C-alpha positions as CSV (number, residue, x, y, z in Angstrom):
1,X,16.8,26.5,112.2
2,X,14.5,28.5,109.8
3,X,16.2,30.9,107.7
4,X,15.1,34.5,108.4
5,X,12.3,35.6,106.0
6,X,11.5,32.1,104.9
7,X,7.9,31.1,105.8
8,X,5.7,28.4,104.6
9,X,3.4,31.0,102.9
10,X,6.3,32.6,101.3
11,X,7.6,29.2,100.0
12,X,4.2,28.4,98.7
13,X,3.8,31.6,96.8
14,X,7.3,31.2,95.3
15,X,6.3,27.7,94.4
16,X,3.3,29.0,92.6
17,X,5.4,31.5,90.7
18,X,7.9,28.9,89.8
19,X,5.0,26.6,88.5
20,X,3.7,29.5,86.3
21,X,7.2,29.9,85.0
22,X,8.5,26.3,84.4
23,X,5.3,24.2,85.0
24,X,3.7,22.6,88.0
25,X,5.4,19.2,87.4
26,X,8.8,20.8,87.7
27,X,8.2,22.3,91.2
28,X,10.2,20.6,93.8
29,X,11.8,21.4,97.1
30,X,15.2,21.3,95.5
31,X,14.1,23.9,92.8
32,X,12.6,26.0,95.4
33,X,15.9,25.8,97.4
34,X,17.8,27.0,94.5
35,X,15.4,29.9,94.0
36,X,16.0,31.0,97.7
37,X,19.7,30.1,97.5
38,X,19.5,27.9,100.6
39,X,20.2,24.3,101.3
40,X,17.3,21.9,100.6
41,X,17.4,20.7,104.3
42,X,16.6,24.2,105.5
43,X,13.2,24.1,103.8
44,X,12.1,21.0,105.5
45,X,11.0,23.0,108.5
46,X,8.4,24.6,106.4
47,X,7.3,21.8,104.0
48,X,7.6,18.0,104.5
49,X,8.5,17.2,100.8
50,X,7.7,18.1,97.3
51,X,4.1,16.5,97.5
52,X,3.4,18.7,100.6
53,X,4.7,21.8,98.6
54,X,2.6,20.9,95.5
55,X,-0.5,20.3,97.7
56,X,0.0,23.8,99.3
57,X,0.3,25.3,95.8
58,X,-2.9,23.4,94.7
59,X,-4.8,24.9,97.7
60,X,-3.4,28.4,97.1
61,X,-4.7,28.1,93.4
62,X,-8.1,26.8,94.4
63,X,-8.5,29.7,96.9
64,X,-7.4,32.3,94.2
65,X,-9.9,30.8,91.7
66,X,-12.7,30.7,94.3
67,X,-12.1,34.3,95.2
68,X,-12.1,35.4,91.5
69,X,-15.1,33.3,90.8
70,X,-17.1,34.8,93.8
71,X,-16.3,38.3,92.7
72,X,-17.2,37.5,89.0
73,X,-20.6,35.9,90.0
74,X,-21.7,38.6,92.4
75,X,-25.1,39.7,91.3
76,X,-25.2,37.6,88.2
77,X,-27.6,34.7,87.3
78,X,-28.3,32.4,84.3
79,X,-26.2,32.6,81.2
80,X,-24.5,35.7,82.5
81,X,-23.3,33.9,85.6
82,X,-22.3,30.8,83.5
83,X,-20.1,33.0,81.2
84,X,-18.6,34.7,84.1
85,X,-17.5,31.5,85.8
86,X,-16.2,30.1,82.6
87,X,-14.2,33.1,81.9
88,X,-12.7,33.1,85.4
89,X,-11.3,29.6,84.7
90,X,-10.1,30.5,81.3
91,X,-8.4,33.8,82.2
92,X,-6.8,32.2,85.3
93,X,-5.4,29.5,83.2
94,X,-3.9,31.9,80.7
95,X,-2.5,34.2,83.5
96,X,-1.3,31.4,85.7
97,X,-0.7,28.1,83.8
98,X,1.2,26.4,86.4
99,X,-1.2,27.4,89.1
100,X,-4.1,26.3,86.9
101,X,-2.5,22.9,86.5
102,X,-2.0,22.8,90.3
103,X,-5.8,23.4,90.9
104,X,-6.3,20.0,89.1
105,X,-3.7,18.3,91.5
106,X,-5.3,15.2,93.2
107,X,-5.9,16.0,96.9
108,X,-6.6,13.4,99.6
109,X,-10.3,13.4,100.6
110,X,-9.9,15.3,104.0
111,X,-7.6,18.0,102.4
112,X,-10.1,18.3,99.4
113,X,-13.0,18.6,101.8
114,X,-11.4,21.5,103.6
115,X,-10.2,23.3,100.5
116,X,-11.7,26.0,98.4
117,X,-12.8,23.3,96.0
118,X,-15.9,23.0,98.0
119,X,-16.7,26.7,97.2
120,X,-16.2,26.0,93.5
121,X,-18.8,23.3,93.6
122,X,-21.1,25.5,95.7
123,X,-20.9,28.4,93.2
124,X,-21.5,26.1,90.3
125,X,-24.5,24.5,91.9
126,X,-25.8,28.0,92.6
127,X,-25.6,28.8,89.0
128,X,-27.4,25.5,88.0
129,X,-30.3,26.3,90.4
130,X,-31.1,29.1,87.9
131,X,-31.6,26.3,85.3
132,X,-33.9,24.4,87.5
133,X,-31.8,21.1,87.7
134,X,-32.5,18.7,90.5
135,X,-30.2,15.8,91.5
136,X,-28.8,13.7,90.0
137,X,-28.9,16.0,86.9
138,X,-27.2,18.8,88.9
139,X,-24.2,16.6,89.6
140,X,-24.1,15.5,86.0
141,X,-24.2,19.2,85.0
142,X,-21.4,20.2,87.4
143,X,-19.2,17.4,85.8
144,X,-20.1,18.4,82.3
145,X,-19.3,22.1,82.9
146,X,-16.0,21.2,84.6
147,X,-15.1,18.9,81.7
148,X,-15.9,21.6,79.0
149,X,-14.1,24.4,80.8
150,X,-11.0,22.3,81.5
151,X,-11.0,20.5,78.2
152,X,-11.3,23.6,76.2
153,X,-8.7,25.6,78.2
154,X,-6.3,22.6,78.1
155,X,-6.6,22.2,74.2
156,X,-6.5,26.0,73.7
157,X,-3.3,26.4,75.7
158,X,-1.7,23.3,74.1
159,X,-2.2,24.9,70.6
160,X,-4.8,22.5,69.7
161,X,-7.0,25.3,68.0
162,X,-4.2,27.5,66.6
163,X,-4.2,25.8,63.3
164,X,-7.5,27.0,61.9
165,X,-10.1,29.7,61.8
166,X,-12.3,30.9,63.4
167,X,-10.6,32.6,66.4
168,X,-10.8,30.7,69.7
169,X,-12.7,33.5,71.3
170,X,-15.5,33.1,68.8
171,X,-15.5,29.4,69.4
172,X,-15.5,29.9,73.2
173,X,-18.4,32.1,72.9
174,X,-20.4,29.7,70.9
175,X,-19.5,26.9,73.3
176,X,-20.9,28.9,76.2
177,X,-23.9,29.7,74.0
178,X,-24.4,25.9,73.4
179,X,-23.9,25.1,77.2
180,X,-26.5,27.6,78.1
181,X,-29.0,26.1,75.6
182,X,-28.2,22.6,76.8
183,X,-28.8,23.5,80.5
184,X,-32.0,25.2,79.6
185,X,-33.2,22.1,77.8
186,X,-31.6,19.4,79.9
187,X,-32.6,16.0,78.6
188,X,-35.0,13.9,80.7
189,X,-33.5,10.6,82.0
């Protein structure tokens, strides 16, 4: 029997909070049961296992990120849109490190196709239309942007840039300037 007040949504949100506190890799059904002060078995009526819980957290993180990106991109184009999208990812990673990691969680193809990850790709492609990129270059550019955003944020959060000047914000701004210049001057195949 389900414990009063415990729902799948509440468990998912609590799991996301736990991920931000202790790291996404540490989130398990057992850890969540301790947080709710219930027996592990009582949570299995809401989530199948730790993989199911992590998948739900990943879907939540993708949805939150997509909502933030949509708000940030409204009415923007070109470099302004590129910068807004990049800042959404970076800010979200700093505010919610566990959820940001969850957003990178590998989903099965059907789950991924039904997730907010599709919205991320659509928004990125909308930005790239302003740079007049056709396929397959548009797909290459989507992958490039994802790699740069994620790579920079991961290195920054891991302390990879803390040992030297200039400030990471200055480097971030210059990186976005360079991406804009590259997209405006995309190399011919």
